[in-house]
KOLZABA-187322 format. One line per field, with one value per residue (C-alpha): residue number from 1; z, x, y; residue in three letters. Coordinates in Angstrom, 2 decimals. Layout:
num <- (NUM:...)
zz <- (Z:...)
xx <- (X:...)
yy <- (Y:...)
residu <- (Ala:...)
//
This chain:
num <- (1:2:3:4:5:6:7:8:9:10:11:12:13:14:15:16:17:18:19:20:21:22:23:24:25:26:27:28:29:30:31:32:33:34:35:36:37:38:39:40:41:42:43:44:45:46:47:48:49:50:51:52:53:54:55:56:57:58:59:60:61:62:63:64:65:66:67:68:69:70:71:72:73:74:75:76:77:78:79:80:81:82:83:84:85:86:87:88:89:90:91:92:93:94:95:96:97:98:99:100:101:102:103:104:105:106:107:108:109:110:111:112:113:114:115:116:117:118:119:120:121:122:123:124:125:126:127:128:129:130:131:132:133:134:135:136:137:138:139:140:141:142:143:144:145:146:147:148:149:150:151:152:153:154:155:156:157:158:159:160:161:162:163:164:165:166:167:168:169:170:171:172:173:174:175:176:177:178:179:180:181:182:183:184:185:186:187:188:189:190:191:192:193:194:195:196:197:198:199:200:201:202:203:204:205:206:207:208:209:210:211:212:213:214:215:216:217:218:219:220:221:222:223:224:225:226:227:228:229:230:231:232:233:234:235:236:237:238:239:240:241:242:243:244:245:246:247:248:249:250:251:252:253:254:255:256:257:258:259:260:261:262:263:264:265:266:267:268:269:270:271:272:273:274:275:276:277:278:279:280:281:282:283:284:285:286:287:288:289:290:291:292:293:294:295:296:297:298:299:300:301:302:303:304:305:306:307:308:309:310:311:312:313:314:315:316:317:318:319:320:321:322:323:324:325:326:327:328:329:330:331:332:333:334:335:336:337:338:339:340:341:342:343:344:345:346:347:348:349:350:351:352:353:354:355:356:357:358:359:360:361:362:363:364:365:366:367:368:369:370:371:372:373:374:375:376:377:378:379:380:381:382:383:384:385:386:387:388:389:390:391:392:393:394:395:396:397:398:399:400:401:402:403:404:405:406:407:408:409:410:411:412:413:414:415:416:417:418:419:420:421:422:423:424:425:426:427:428:429:430:431:432:433:434:435:436:437:438:439:440:441:442:443:444:445:446:447:448:449:450:451:452:453:454:455:456:457:458:459:460:461:462:463:464:465:466:467:468:469:470:471:472:473:474:475:476:477:478:479:480:481:482:483:484:485:486:487:488:489:490:491:492:493:494:495:496:497:498:499:500:501:502:503:504:505:506:507:508:509:510:511:512:513:514:515:516:517:518:519:520:521:522:523:524:525:526:527:528:529:530:531:532:533:534:535:536:537:538:539:540:541:542:543:544:545:546:547:548:549:550:551:552:553:554:555:556:557:558:559:560:561:562:563:564:565:566:567:568:569:570:571:572:573:574:575:576:577:578:579:580:581:582:583:584:585:586:587:588:589:590:591:592:593:594:595:596:597:598:599:600:601:602:603:604:605:606:607:608:609:610:611:612:613:614:615:616:617:618:619:620:621:622:623:624:625:626:627:628:629:630:631:632:633:634:635:636:637:638:639:640:641:642:643:644:645:646:647:648:649:650:651:652:653:654:655:656:657:658:659:660:661:662:663)
zz <- (188.02:190.25:189.21:188.80:190.02:186.96:185.19:184.79:188.51:189.58:191.13:190.66:188.55:185.14:184.04:184.90:183.07:180.00:179.83:180.03:177.38:175.00:175.21:174.57:171.41:170.33:172.08:170.24:172.63:174.91:178.05:181.24:184.43:187.31:190.24:193.50:197.13:198.31:198.25:195.16:192.92:190.76:190.66:190.59:187.43:185.64:186.42:185.31:181.96:180.65:180.68:178.29:175.64:172.64:172.34:170.32:167.59:168.16:166.47:168.40:170.56:169.99:173.30:171.86:170.90:167.20:165.10:162.53:160.01:160.21:162.25:163.44:160.93:163.67:166.27:168.17:167.87:164.13:161.26:161.28:158.10:157.18:159.44:162.28:164.73:168.18:170.13:173.73:176.10:176.18:179.01:181.82:183.02:186.29:186.74:190.40:191.89:192.80:189.34:187.77:184.28:183.19:184.45:182.42:179.06:179.24:179.92:177.81:179.20:178.99:180.32:177.51:174.95:175.86:176.74:174.12:171.53:172.03:171.84:174.51:175.31:178.04:177.32:179.95:180.95:177.89:175.67:177.86:177.67:173.86:172.52:176.06:179.13:181.10:184.55:186.85:190.33:192.20:189.03:190.85:193.09:190.14:189.46:186.88:184.45:184.42:183.75:180.88:179.36:179.83:178.20:175.35:174.52:174.72:172.36:169.81:170.02:170.36:172.94:172.29:174.39:173.87:175.82:174.93:171.15:171.25:170.07:170.32:169.16:169.50:169.19:172.40:171.78:174.84:176.71:179.45:182.71:185.71:189.07:191.82:195.08:194.82:198.57:197.98:195.46:191.94:188.56:186.72:184.26:181.37:182.36:183.02:179.45:178.10:179.44:176.99:179.45:183.14:185.54:189.09:191.27:194.75:196.99:196.62:199.36:198.53:201.07:198.59:196.34:199.20:200.38:196.91:196.80:200.09:199.05:195.80:197.39:200.11:197.52:195.45:198.46:199.42:195.95:193.29:190.51:191.20:191.41:188.13:186.47:187.45:185.54:182.55:180.19:180.95:180.48:177.15:175.96:176.71:175.10:171.90:172.01:172.18:169.14:167.22:168.09:166.92:163.58:163.22:164.25:160.78:159.33:161.79:160.19:162.11:160.44:160.19:162.65:165.34:164.62:165.08:168.39:169.55:168.57:170.15:173.40:173.71:172.98:175.47:178.28:177.29:177.21:176.05:172.77:170.32:172.04:173.69:170.30:168.88:171.94:171.96:168.27:168.84:171.94:170.26:167.36:169.76:171.60:168.35:167.54:171.06:170.58:167.23:165.11:162.13:162.78:165.65:167.44:169.74:172.74:171.83:171.77:175.16:176.76:175.18:176.70:180.17:179.89:177.99:179.36:183.20:183.77:180.95:182.24:185.53:185.62:189.04:191.67:193.66:190.90:191.53:188.82:186.71:184.12:184.33:182.62:182.11:180.23:178.25:177.18:176.23:174.13:172.32:171.62:170.28:168.06:166.75:165.84:164.15:162.05:161.15:161.92:161.95:165.06:167.69:170.88:173.24:175.98:173.87:174.69:174.48:172.89:176.13:176.85:180.21:180.29:182.81:183.29:186.96:187.60:189.97:189.13:187.94:190.52:188.81:188.87:190.08:193.23:194.12:196.77:200.13:201.14:204.32:207.13:208.58:212.09:214.51:217.93:220.96:220.36:223.66:226.85:226.66:222.86:220.52:217.39:214.03:210.91:208.44:205.96:202.28:200.71:198.38:194.80:194.64:192.91:191.59:194.39:194.50:194.74:198.25:198.43:201.02:200.99:200.21:198.06:199.06:197.91:198.24:195.87:192.41:192.19:191.24:194.29:195.86:194.47:194.80:193.48:191.22:188.45:185.99:185.47:184.40:184.84:187.47:187.91:188.00:190.57:190.74:190.45:193.66:192.54:188.99:186.49:185.19:183.80:182.21:182.23:179.00:179.23:182.80:181.84:178.95:181.17:183.82:181.27:179.14:181.44:181.56:177.84:177.46:180.47:178.98:175.72:173.61:171.35:168.42:168.08:170.30:174.01:176.37:179.13:182.41:185.03:187.31:184.59:184.47:185.97:186.99:186.05:189.01:188.13:189.78:189.46:191.72:194.60:196.20:199.83:202.74:203.03:206.53:207.02:210.56:210.42:213.10:213.43:216.60:217.30:216.22:212.74:212.73:210.94:207.95:205.27:206.77:207.17:203.61:202.38:204.59:203.25:199.71:200.34:201.81:198.92:196.52:198.30:198.18:194.43:194.13:196.21:193.89:190.83:192.47:193.55:197.29:200.23:202.42:206.01:207.99:211.69:213.12:216.50:218.29:221.67:224.14:221.86:218.43:216.25:213.17:210.73:208.05:208.52:205.76:202.50:198.74:198.43:198.26:197.53:200.95:202.49:200.59:201.89:205.49:205.01:203.64:206.76:209.21:212.18:213.89:217.26:220.73:222.03:220.17:221.51:219.13:221.12:221.03:217.24:216.80:219.17:217.41:214.06:215.49:216.56:213.11:211.51:213.96:213.09:209.36:209.43:210.70:207.91:205.08:206.16:202.72:202.27:203.55:205.14:204.60:207.44:206.47:209.53:208.68:211.54:212.69:215.30:218.36:221.23:224.04:226.71:229.53:231.40:229.32:225.94:223.92:225.63:225.29:221.58:221.15:222.80:220.57:217.48:218.39:218.22:214.45:214.13:216.11:213.73:210.59:209.43:206.60:207.48:206.20:208.21:206.20:208.04:208.22:210.32:208.85:209.72:209.99:213.22:212.99:215.80:213.66:215.73:212.68:211.69:215.20:215.07:211.75:213.36:216.17:213.59:211.61:208.57:206.79:206.90:203.91:203.76:201.85:199.10:198.84:198.45:195.07:192.07:190.33:193.39:192.84:196.11:194.95:196.95:196.34:199.36:199.39:202.49:204.87:207.29:207.13:207.33:208.90:206.24:203.37:201.61)
xx <- (135.56:132.48:129.31:126.34:122.88:121.03:118.75:115.97:116.08:114.97:111.49:108.57:110.20:108.75:108.42:112.06:113.24:111.15:112.42:116.03:115.53:113.82:116.85:119.09:117.07:116.92:119.56:118.28:115.30:117.54:118.06:116.11:115.66:114.76:113.07:112.32:113.02:116.18:116.41:114.29:116.88:117.53:121.30:121.08:118.96:121.17:124.39:122.82:121.77:125.34:125.60:122.63:124.08:125.70:129.51:130.90:133.56:136.28:139.47:142.39:144.18:141.63:140.85:137.53:136.05:135.75:133.72:136.09:133.20:132.72:135.48:135.02:136.88:137.66:138.81:141.82:143.50:142.78:142.75:141.89:142.39:140.93:142.40:141.88:138.99:138.50:135.35:134.79:131.88:129.83:131.06:129.10:130.81:129.74:129.95:130.55:128.59:131.80:133.37:135.01:134.42:137.83:136.96:133.76:134.84:138.58:141.55:144.14:147.66:147.89:151.45:152.73:150.61:152.14:155.68:156.24:153.57:152.15:148.38:148.05:144.50:143.45:139.97:137.25:134.28:132.26:134.85:134.95:131.14:130.98:128.88:128.07:126.18:126.85:125.31:124.85:123.65:122.03:121.98:119.96:122.98:125.33:126.37:124.15:126.95:128.01:124.44:124.29:127.51:126.33:122.96:124.41:126.81:123.98:121.84:124.59:126.39:129.70:131.83:133.66:136.58:137.73:140.72:142.55:142.49:142.96:139.91:139.15:136.01:135.18:132.10:130.13:127.03:125.85:122.81:122.33:120.75:120.28:118.84:117.65:115.75:113.27:113.52:117.07:116.02:114.65:116.21:115.31:112.42:114.76:117.02:114.13:112.98:116.34:115.88:113.94:111.95:111.24:110.16:108.85:109.87:108.79:109.09:106.22:103.59:102.69:103.98:104.73:106.71:108.77:109.51:110.74:113.00:114.66:114.93:116.71:119.01:120.13:120.73:122.84:124.89:125.62:126.81:126.87:128.28:125.93:122.89:123.81:124.28:120.76:119.42:121.70:118.97:116.68:119.59:120.53:116.92:116.63:120.02:118.88:115.62:117.52:119.58:116.47:114.64:117.61:117.58:113.81:113.72:114.49:111.57:108.95:106.32:105.00:101.68:99.89:97.25:99.85:101.53:98.22:97.67:101.14:100.59:97.11:98.42:101.28:98.91:96.32:98.86:100.29:103.93:106.38:108.23:108.39:110.90:108.08:106.49:109.80:110.64:107.17:107.52:110.89:109.64:106.49:108.61:110.99:108.02:106.76:110.20:110.51:107.16:108.34:105.98:106.57:103.56:103.08:99.77:97.71:98.91:102.50:101.53:99.83:102.85:105.17:103.11:103.32:107.11:107.84:105.39:105.17:108.34:107.51:104.12:105.50:105.32:106.97:108.58:105.34:103.42:102.97:104.55:102.48:99.71:95.95:95.42:91.69:92.49:95.15:92.73:90.09:92.60:93.80:90.22:89.18:92.25:91.78:88.14:88.97:91.72:89.77:92.86:92.59:94.76:93.16:91.66:94.27:93.20:93.86:96.56:100.09:103.20:104.58:107.93:108.54:112.04:111.42:108.51:109.41:108.96:106.13:102.90:103.15:103.04:100.46:101.71:105.17:105.29:103.05:104.54:102.84:101.49:102.62:100.14:98.47:98.20:99.01:100.58:99.27:98.51:99.83:98.21:94.84:94.47:92.76:94.44:93.09:92.91:95.75:94.96:95.60:98.38:97.55:98.83:102.62:104.14:107.53:109.61:112.33:115.86:117.26:121.03:123.72:126.26:129.93:131.61:131.36:132.97:130.07:128.37:127.52:124.04:122.11:121.74:124.74:128.10:130.87:134.24:133.44:134.96:132.54:131.57:133.21:136.97:137.87:141.60:144.48:146.63:149.29:147.74:147.22:147.53:146.61:146.05:142.46:141.54:144.50:144.57:146.51:147.15:148.42:150.64:152.20:152.63:154.44:156.78:157.60:160.18:162.32:162.72:166.23:167.50:166.00:167.88:164.93:165.86:163.48:159.75:158.06:157.86:159.65:157.29:158.07:155.80:156.23:154.77:151.41:148.48:145.10:142.01:139.95:136.27:133.19:129.76:126.84:126.51:123.58:122.77:120.94:117.63:116.29:112.65:111.56:107.76:105.47:102.49:101.05:97.53:98.34:99.02:96.13:93.45:92.78:92.98:96.16:97.84:96.89:98.77:101.75:101.91:101.63:104.60:106.72:105.72:106.85:110.20:110.51:109.94:112.60:114.98:114.33:115.18:118.36:119.46:119.41:119.06:116.08:115.05:111.91:111.60:108.18:107.22:103.89:102.38:105.15:108.12:109.66:110.36:112.40:109.63:112.21:115.99:118.08:117.51:117.60:114.00:111.81:108.74:109.18:109.28:106.12:104.34:105.31:104.17:100.79:100.04:101.37:98.97:98.50:97.40:98.71:101.20:104.16:107.49:109.59:112.79:112.40:112.03:115.15:117.21:116.16:117.10:120.46:121.11:120.15:122.65:125.39:125.01:124.71:127.84:129.79:128.43:128.83:131.08:131.30:127.53:126.38:122.96:120.07:117.54:114.00:111.83:108.12:106.27:104.36:107.09:104.95:106.41:104.28:104.61:107.11:108.93:110.08:109.37:110.26:113.64:114.44:113.62:115.89:118.81:118.24:118.16:121.44:123.17:122.59:123.85:127.01:127.83:127.07:124.25:122.28:118.60:115.29:112.10:108.90:106.54:103.10:101.46:98.19:95.42:95.17:97.21:100.69:103.20:106.33:107.58:108.89:111.06:112.45:113.23:115.03:117.20:118.13:119.00:121.15:118.98:116.10:112.32:110.01:106.25:104.36:103.67:107.33:108.28:106.58:108.84:106.16:105.31:104.99:106.79:109.57:112.31:115.26:117.32:119.77:120.09:122.14:124.83:128.30:129.38:132.52:132.60:132.21:135.34)
yy <- (39.24:39.25:37.43:39.76:38.86:37.49:39.96:37.42:36.57:40.05:39.80:42.17:44.90:44.11:47.76:48.41:45.31:46.12:49.73:48.56:45.88:48.31:50.58:47.59:46.92:50.60:52.75:55.85:55.86:57.90:55.87:55.23:57.21:54.90:56.63:54.90:54.26:52.57:48.79:48.18:46.45:49.54:49.10:45.31:45.30:47.82:45.97:42.69:44.16:44.37:40.57:40.36:42.68:40.99:41.22:44.11:44.04:46.65:47.82:46.26:48.81:51.61:53.34:54.58:51.16:51.94:49.50:47.92:47.79:51.61:53.26:56.84:59.06:61.60:59.07:60.48:57.05:56.88:56.78:53.08:51.11:47.77:45.15:42.77:42.95:41.60:40.83:41.85:42.04:45.23:47.44:48.95:52.13:53.78:57.55:58.46:61.36:63.16:62.86:65.89:67.22:65.94:62.46:62.47:63.90:63.28:65.51:67.24:67.43:71.22:71.32:69.06:70.86:74.23:73.22:70.48:71.17:67.66:67.12:64.43:63.38:60.98:59.55:59.88:57.80:58.85:57.18:54.08:53.75:53.99:51.08:49.98:51.21:54.38:54.06:57.06:56.16:59.06:61.15:63.83:64.49:65.01:68.60:70.27:71.08:67.40:66.30:68.80:67.42:63.86:64.38:66.45:63.61:61.07:63.16:63.88:60.54:62.34:64.11:67.37:68.60:72.19:73.46:76.68:76.18:72.39:70.44:66.72:64.91:61.24:59.05:58.44:56.34:54.48:53.28:55.88:54.71:56.98:56.01:58.32:58.45:61.36:61.94:63.23:65.87:66.19:66.80:69.99:69.52:70.37:67.46:65.08:65.64:64.47:60.94:58.81:56.70:56.77:54.04:54.35:51.41:50.44:47.42:44.98:44.88:41.27:38.78:35.98:38.28:39.68:36.14:35.22:38.30:37.29:33.63:34.46:37.01:34.60:31.89:34.28:35.41:31.79:30.77:33.55:31.36:28.45:30.74:32.44:29.05:28.00:31.04:30.47:29.24:32.22:34.64:33.04:33.20:36.93:37.58:35.88:37.79:41.10:40.09:39.03:42.26:44.35:42.55:42.95:46.63:48.14:46.17:47.44:49.68:52.69:53.45:56.77:55.58:54.90:58.23:60.05:58.25:59.30:62.92:63.01:61.52:64.02:66.89:65.64:65.53:68.95:67.90:70.56:70.32:67.42:65.14:63.15:62.36:61.15:59.04:57.50:56.59:54.93:53.13:51.84:50.55:48.81:47.26:45.79:44.39:42.98:41.22:39.81:41.93:44.19:46.44:48.90:48.31:50.52:48.50:49.45:53.13:52.79:51.11:53.67:56.50:54.95:54.86:58.09:60.66:60.59:62.65:65.07:66.19:67.55:71.33:71.76:69.51:69.32:67.52:63.81:61.63:59.28:59.39:59.30:55.94:56.52:59.71:57.86:55.13:57.69:59.65:56.53:55.43:58.83:59.18:55.63:56.34:59.65:58.08:54.95:52.87:49.11:48.68:46.43:47.77:49.32:46.95:43.88:41.35:42.72:41.39:40.07:41.62:39.96:38.54:35.80:33.44:33.23:36.93:37.75:39.59:43.16:45.94:48.12:51.70:50.68:52.71:55.60:57.83:57.74:61.12:62.72:62.30:65.33:63.94:66.74:66.92:68.77:72.41:73.71:74.84:76.54:76.53:74.13:72.89:73.92:71.81:72.53:75.31:74.76:76.78:79.63:79.51:79.92:82.94:84.01:85.49:88.09:86.74:86.41:86.03:85.43:88.30:87.82:85.17:81.52:78.29:75.89:73.47:74.79:76.27:79.40:81.60:83.37:84.50:81.92:80.81:77.87:75.75:77.33:80.94:84.17:84.52:87.11:86.57:84.12:82.32:79.66:76.20:74.30:70.69:69.67:72.47:72.38:75.82:77.60:81.40:81.89:85.62:85.39:82.44:84.35:87.42:85.34:83.72:86.78:88.47:85.29:84.54:86.01:84.06:80.91:81.47:82.59:85.54:85.03:84.44:81.91:81.39:79.04:77.94:76.25:74.79:77.81:80.04:78.28:80.16:78.78:80.79:82.01:81.88:83.27:81.71:80.88:78.46:76.70:77.43:75.91:77.75:77.06:78.05:78.90:79.05:80.44:78.05:79.57:80.76:84.33:82.95:80.50:82.49:80.26:82.94:84.30:80.90:80.02:83.11:82.26:78.70:80.03:82.31:79.50:77.23:79.95:80.19:76.39:76.46:79.15:76.99:74.05:76.12:77.39:73.87:74.67:72.38:73.21:72.60:73.36:74.31:75.11:76.54:76.62:75.77:75.10:74.43:73.97:70.97:70.15:69.29:68.45:68.15:69.78:67.91:68.39:67.24:70.33:68.22:66.58:70.07:71.02:67.92:68.73:72.32:71.23:69.15:71.75:72.17:75.53:76.86:77.66:80.19:81.66:80.31:82.43:81.96:78.18:78.27:80.39:78.26:75.07:76.61:77.66:74.06:72.75:75.13:74.11:70.43:71.08:73.25:70.24:68.05:70.56:73.45:75.08:75.48:78.86:79.27:81.64:81.67:82.69:83.42:83.53:85.24:88.30:88.85:88.23:86.18:84.75:82.08:81.79:84.56:87.55:85.94:89.06:89.54:85.84:85.93:88.94:87.14:84.09:86.30:87.96:84.56:84.57:88.14:87.33:84.46:86.47:84.19:85.77:86.09:87.42:87.92:87.55:89.87:88.26:90.96:92.17:94.61:98.40:98.57:97.07:96.78:96.40:93.44:91.55:94.49:94.68:90.95:91.42:94.08:91.69:89.00:91.41:90.81:92.47:92.28:91.99:91.85:89.20:91.76:92.76:89.10:88.94:89.46:91.52:93.60:97.34:97.95:95.64:94.06:96.39:95.44:92.56:90.48:92.62:91.58:90.19:86.60:85.33:82.63:85.12:86.30)
residu <- (Met:Ser:Thr:His:Phe:Pro:Phe:Thr:Ala:Val:Val:Gly:Gln:Glu:Asp:Leu:Gln:Leu:Ala:Leu:Leu:Leu:Asn:Ala:Val:Ala:Pro:Asn:Ile:Gly:Gly:Val:Leu:Val:Arg:Gly:Glu:Lys:Gly:Thr:Ala:Lys:Ser:Thr:Ala:Val:Arg:Ala:Leu:Ser:Ala:Leu:Leu:Pro:Pro:Val:Glu:Val:Val:Pro:Gly:Cys:Arg:Phe:Ser:Cys:Asp:Pro:Ala:Ser:Pro:Asp:Pro:Ser:Cys:Pro:Asp:Gly:Pro:His:Gly:Ala:Gly:Ala:Ala:Glu:Ala:Arg:Ala:Ala:Arg:Met:Val:Glu:Leu:Pro:Val:Gly:Ala:Ser:Glu:Asp:Arg:Leu:Val:Gly:Ala:Leu:Asp:Ile:Glu:Arg:Ala:Leu:Ala:Glu:Gly:Val:Lys:Ala:Phe:Glu:Pro:Gly:Leu:Leu:Ala:Ala:Ala:His:Arg:Gly:Ile:Leu:Tyr:Val:Asp:Glu:Val:Asn:Leu:Leu:His:Asp:His:Leu:Val:Asp:Leu:Leu:Leu:Asp:Ala:Ala:Ala:Met:Gly:Ala:Ser:Tyr:Val:Glu:Arg:Glu:Gly:Val:Ser:Val:Arg:His:Ala:Ala:Arg:Phe:Leu:Leu:Val:Gly:Thr:Met:Asn:Pro:Glu:Glu:Gly:Glu:Leu:Arg:Pro:Gln:Leu:Leu:Asp:Arg:Phe:Gly:Leu:Thr:Val:Glu:Val:Ala:Ala:Ser:Arg:Glu:Thr:Asp:Gln:Arg:Val:Glu:Val:Val:Arg:Arg:Arg:Leu:Ala:Tyr:Asp:Asp:Asp:Pro:Ala:Gly:Phe:Ala:Ala:Arg:Trp:Gly:Asp:Glu:Glu:Ala:Ala:Val:Arg:Gln:Arg:Val:Ile:Ala:Ala:Arg:Glu:Leu:Leu:Pro:Lys:Val:Arg:Leu:Gly:Asp:Gly:Ala:Leu:Arg:Gln:Ile:Ala:Ala:Thr:Cys:Ala:Ala:Phe:Glu:Val:Asp:Gly:Met:Arg:Ala:Asp:Ile:Val:Met:Ala:Arg:Thr:Ala:Thr:Ala:Leu:Ala:Ala:Trp:Ala:Gly:Arg:Thr:Asp:Val:Leu:Ala:Glu:Asp:Val:Arg:Gln:Ala:Ala:Leu:Leu:Ala:Leu:Pro:His:Arg:Arg:Arg:Arg:Asn:Pro:Phe:Asp:Ala:Pro:Gly:Leu:Asp:Glu:Asp:Lys:Leu:Asp:Gln:Thr:Leu:Glu:Glu:Ser:Ser:Glu:Ser:Ser:Gly:Asp:Asp:Asp:Pro:Asp:Pro:Asp:Gly:Pro:Gly:Gly:Gly:Gly:Gln:Pro:Ser:Pro:Asp:Ala:Gly:Pro:Gln:Asp:Gly:Asp:Gly:Gly:Ala:Ala:Ala:Ser:Glu:Gly:Gly:Glu:Ala:Glu:Gly:Ala:Gly:Ala:Gly:Ala:Gly:Glu:Gln:Ala:Pro:Ala:Arg:Ala:Ala:Glu:Pro:Phe:Arg:Thr:Lys:Ala:Leu:Asn:Val:Pro:Gly:Ile:Gly:Glu:Gly:Ala:Ala:Gly:Arg:Arg:Ser:Arg:Ala:Arg:Thr:Glu:His:Gly:Arg:Thr:Thr:Gly:Ala:Arg:Arg:Pro:Gln:Gly:Ala:Leu:Thr:Lys:Leu:His:Leu:Ala:Ala:Thr:Val:Gln:Ala:Ala:Ala:Pro:His:Gln:Arg:Val:Arg:Gly:Arg:Ser:Gly:Pro:Gly:Leu:Val:Leu:Arg:Arg:Asp:Asp:Leu:Arg:Gln:Ala:Val:Arg:Glu:Gly:Arg:Glu:Ser:Asn:Leu:Val:Leu:Phe:Val:Val:Asp:Ala:Ser:Gly:Ser:Met:Ala:Ala:Arg:Gln:Arg:Met:Ser:Ala:Val:Lys:Gly:Ala:Val:Leu:Ser:Leu:Leu:Leu:Asp:Ala:Tyr:Gln:Arg:Arg:Asp:Lys:Val:Gly:Leu:Val:Thr:Phe:Arg:Gly:Ser:Gly:Ala:Glu:Val:Ala:Leu:Pro:Pro:Thr:Ser:Ser:Val:Asp:Ala:Ala:Ala:Ala:Arg:Leu:Glu:Ser:Leu:Pro:Thr:Gly:Gly:Arg:Thr:Pro:Leu:Ala:Ala:Gly:Leu:Leu:Arg:Ala:His:Glu:Val:Leu:Arg:Val:Glu:Arg:Leu:Arg:Asp:Pro:Ser:Arg:Arg:Ala:Leu:Val:Val:Val:Val:Thr:Asp:Gly:Arg:Ala:Thr:Gly:Gly:Pro:Glu:Pro:Val:Ala:Leu:Ala:Gly:Arg:Ala:Ala:Arg:Leu:Phe:Ala:Ala:Glu:Gly:Val:Ala:Ser:Val:Val:Val:Asp:Cys:Glu:Ser:Gly:Pro:Val:Arg:Leu:Gly:Leu:Ala:Gly:Arg:Leu:Ala:Gly:Glu:Leu:Gly:Gly:Thr:Ala:Val:Thr:Leu:Asp:Glu:Leu:Arg:Ala:Asp:Ser:Ile:Ala:Gly:Leu:Val:Arg:Asp:Val:Arg:Gly:Thr:Ser:Arg:Arg:Ala:Ala)
//
């Protein structure tokens, strides 16, 4: 068994350590979502936490870790009578990003259930994590339906498996910890809300602290066991403190004054629903227990707000995380005065909560994201560069889809064959049977019953009779934006509208779980402003700082986009692309720019790439160049007005064209 890096030896991540320990004291807080850049000890701290949890008593031989003092009455391995108990260390179970639903919730042996009448259930990771830690690295890359199942189990404390009339339920109470790098994409707001606490982490910018991080890591790599032994006393002290806080927790009093402060804070920051209030109350209570107190103070409420609210106040993926601490202090002060509560000042000394005296100074806000610079490159021959225009307010867009039926990653845009969705047919299973089509199975077996010796009621099934359900749902796509940033688009009011339209499409891509990319062209060439990514907020930041001016090398922009698609097709061949060209259709610079742009556009049409041209031409006299470009691409053109979902004109045309990859 490998030796984990000691929890108390982690440097400069006090907020992360405190959030994890509070959940260890009160698992009903709902877990922790850890957001931050790579290399910030996220995984190290989570793996080290399991060593600090007290051992658990389990029923011997129970695959579901039932507590012998109060066994689960519906345990599939039960019923458990009074008997022996055994102690084991609390488990930390890791959920891989590529895990299947069966791996998460468990699997029923459908073949044995149908052929032999045996209800055989193989527990999944939710059962293994019961009374321990369930760790999901890169939770933002996990399929949405798995995240839904995971968070439902965490909220209910139980897992339910329903397969063709066979039902299994078992307890699944665990400390849920998810980590993610926001640059790789965001979670939906509905899923963010299901995590109890969130912590933003970032590498320290202090030289002494960075030196200490390297020193400790090198010492651990040279001698893991010896390094862990040197931190044994600190680890034991924190372990005992967790046990003491758990015992004290039921005695902690949450007064009316603290409750009013919690309610006033959630109302002031306009968080949706009541989950934030409940999580803040549980967190403040756990903070008091962790500090060895039986009363919740204003400082506990303040710390609880900093941990429980930042991810709940985000209205869209472009909002920066975090809280306005001045507003928080003002709200707490006003609510304290109105209630006449005797709690001390919110800025008073706290109850501690730092697990190691050797940990470095606190990092303040724990990692604010650096904004993208707006420094621009040359604007091209004979034209000055203009300052970036601010984007207009985003709006709800009409749905743009890729034609045909794909087989890409699950999402919410185009039709696809998926594991989830409506059943459209049946086929013989290819590999393990996962979704049984019962009617088709019975229909396949029925003609052979006399040959198999069945003359009365009932049905004799064989493996060849089994049929897999074919389901149709929605997939996510790669939405590649090709944006004209030339001088013809540079009028500030016009470019503001264009950026607002692209921002609206980015928001739509976020909601539909798409990958996005951004190619811009201006001056003498084109550049990939953002390679394909799941982070739409990164695309929004690049768009905001987009400079304009110069000629219109339309062909260069299309050719660069074509190259981006070629490379991405090698990396992810099942993900279909939708190219959105945002331009007025003009092409200038170089010999025969219009003809060259037409030839570049026909490359997309020849490969069946779905495309839309957002026509940005304005004014009383219009040349119709964007519509002509759409014809060359084999796609369709829409105006900025038609792009709006509530437009009177409406967008009644689907994306035209055929795709060689579409079924």
